[in-house]
Structure formats: structure tokens, C-alpha cells
C-alpha distance (Angstrom), angle and dihedral (degrees) to the residues before:
residue distance angle dihedral
M1 . . .
S2 3.78 . .
E3 3.79 119.1 .
K4 3.83 92.3 -137.9
D5 3.80 113.0 130.1
T6 3.81 107.9 -143.1
T7 3.81 98.2 172.8
N8 3.82 95.7 88.4
T9 3.79 100.0 34.2
S10 3.80 119.2 133.6
I11 3.79 120.5 -130.3
E12 3.81 91.3 -119.4
E13 3.82 90.7 58.4
N14 3.82 90.6 60.2
V15 3.81 98.7 41.0
I16 3.79 121.8 101.3
T17 3.80 129.8 -175.6
L18 3.79 125.3 -105.0
Q19 3.81 89.5 -114.5
T20 3.80 91.2 54.3
A21 3.82 91.0 46.7
Q22 3.80 91.0 51.3
E23 3.81 92.2 48.6
W24 3.80 91.8 50.5
A25 3.80 92.9 47.1
A26 3.81 91.5 50.1
R27 3.79 91.0 48.8
W28 3.81 90.4 51.0
R29 3.78 92.0 52.1
E30 3.82 90.7 50.8
N31 3.83 91.2 59.2
P32 3.82 111.6 52.2
L33 3.83 91.8 170.0
N34 3.80 95.9 72.1
T35 3.78 116.6 152.4
V36 3.81 99.1 -148.6
K37 3.78 111.0 122.5
A38 3.81 100.3 179.6
H39 3.80 146.3 -15.6
L40 3.79 127.5 -124.6
I41 3.82 111.8 -137.1
P42 3.82 114.9 -166.8
R43 3.81 115.1 -131.2
V44 3.81 94.0 -128.5
D45 3.79 90.2 59.1
I46 3.81 94.1 50.0
N47 3.82 89.2 49.3
E48 3.82 91.1 51.8
L49 3.80 92.2 49.9
L50 3.80 93.4 47.4
A51 3.82 89.9 49.1
E52 3.81 92.1 62.3
K53 3.80 115.2 109.2
Y54 3.84 114.4 -89.0
V55 3.82 94.6 5.5
V56 3.81 111.4 138.4
D57 3.82 99.0 154.1
I58 3.79 140.7 15.0
R59 3.79 127.5 -125.6
A60 3.81 123.4 -160.4
Y61 3.78 126.4 -149.7
I62 3.81 123.8 -167.5
G63 3.80 122.1 -131.9
V64 3.80 146.8 149.0
D65 3.82 121.3 -125.1
D66 3.81 127.5 -138.8
Q67 3.82 91.6 -87.0
G68 3.83 92.5 53.5
V69 3.83 94.1 -104.9
N70 3.79 114.3 146.2
K71 3.81 113.0 -119.9
L72 3.77 136.6 -165.1
M73 3.81 107.7 -153.0
L74 3.80 117.1 -159.3
V75 3.80 129.6 -156.3
G76 3.76 133.2 178.8
V77 3.81 117.6 -109.9
D78 3.80 125.1 -151.5
A79 3.82 127.8 -136.8
A80 3.83 90.7 -89.9
G81 3.82 91.4 56.2
N82 3.81 95.5 -105.7
D83 3.80 122.8 142.7
L84 3.79 111.1 -114.7
I85 3.81 101.9 -137.7
N86 3.79 114.1 152.2
A87 3.80 117.0 115.2
S88 3.82 92.2 -166.0
N89 3.84 87.7 61.7
G90 3.80 93.7 44.0
D91 3.82 92.8 -103.7
Y92 3.80 103.5 135.3
I93 3.79 139.9 -179.5
Y94 3.80 106.5 -124.3
D95 3.77 128.1 -146.5
F96 3.77 106.1 -177.2
T97 3.77 101.9 120.6
Q98 3.78 123.6 114.0
P99 3.82 117.6 -143.5
C100 3.78 126.9 -129.6
P101 3.00 119.8 -106.0
N102 3.80 92.9 66.3
T103 3.83 95.7 31.3
C104 3.81 98.8 40.5
D105 3.75 131.6 141.4
V106 3.79 93.1 -140.5
D107 3.82 90.7 -169.1
S108 3.81 94.4 56.0
P109 3.82 115.4 113.5
L110 3.79 87.0 -133.9
Y111 3.79 90.2 57.7
T112 3.79 96.8 42.9
L113 3.84 95.6 31.6
K114 3.78 89.3 -136.3
P115 3.81 117.5 143.9
């Protein structure tokens, strides 16, 4: 499990720009042989995203950052199914997930693929 403490993290620390999100998503799509099996999403971060105005759902986009680390980017979604992406309105793209490997439950049947 990662040693990262997510309980006292500011929103700004977990926000990425649309341009960065698009670059990561494109990089992910260029490498279909990725080894990431899962992403850990801290509860506090989900609660913060769901607390944003007009958010009724969450959508996840897959990407790869500049260091080659796989990312799961999360955005709020309104009742009409639209992504809420507008930093000037407080609608952010979040990058607070932690990829597995590094945050894996190695005994999970989803990790080991054992029945």
C-alpha cells in the first residue's frame, strides 16, 4: 500500500488541467499493453467531488502522465450526463487515484484472477 496521506490534501493539489487530461488520455490509448490492474480512490476525494454543485455522478477517464504513470482522472457529471469541466466555476478534473501496482491488494481475486 502507498504511504501517501490523502486526509489533509487540498483540492488544488489534486486538480489537473484539461490539456493535461487530454495528453494523458491520448498517451494511454497509444499503449494498449498497460499493466495497471486497478486504481485506489480515497473516500475523502470521492466525497469532495460529489459535494461539488450539480454533480450527480462521476466519470473516469484513463491517461498516462509525463513520467509514464497510469492515471484515472475523475470529473463530476450533471443530471443530463454532461461532464462538469470548468475551473472558473469550480468544476475540476481530479487526479487523486493511486495505480495498482503500488497500491494493490495482492490477495484480491480481481488481482490474482483466481475464482
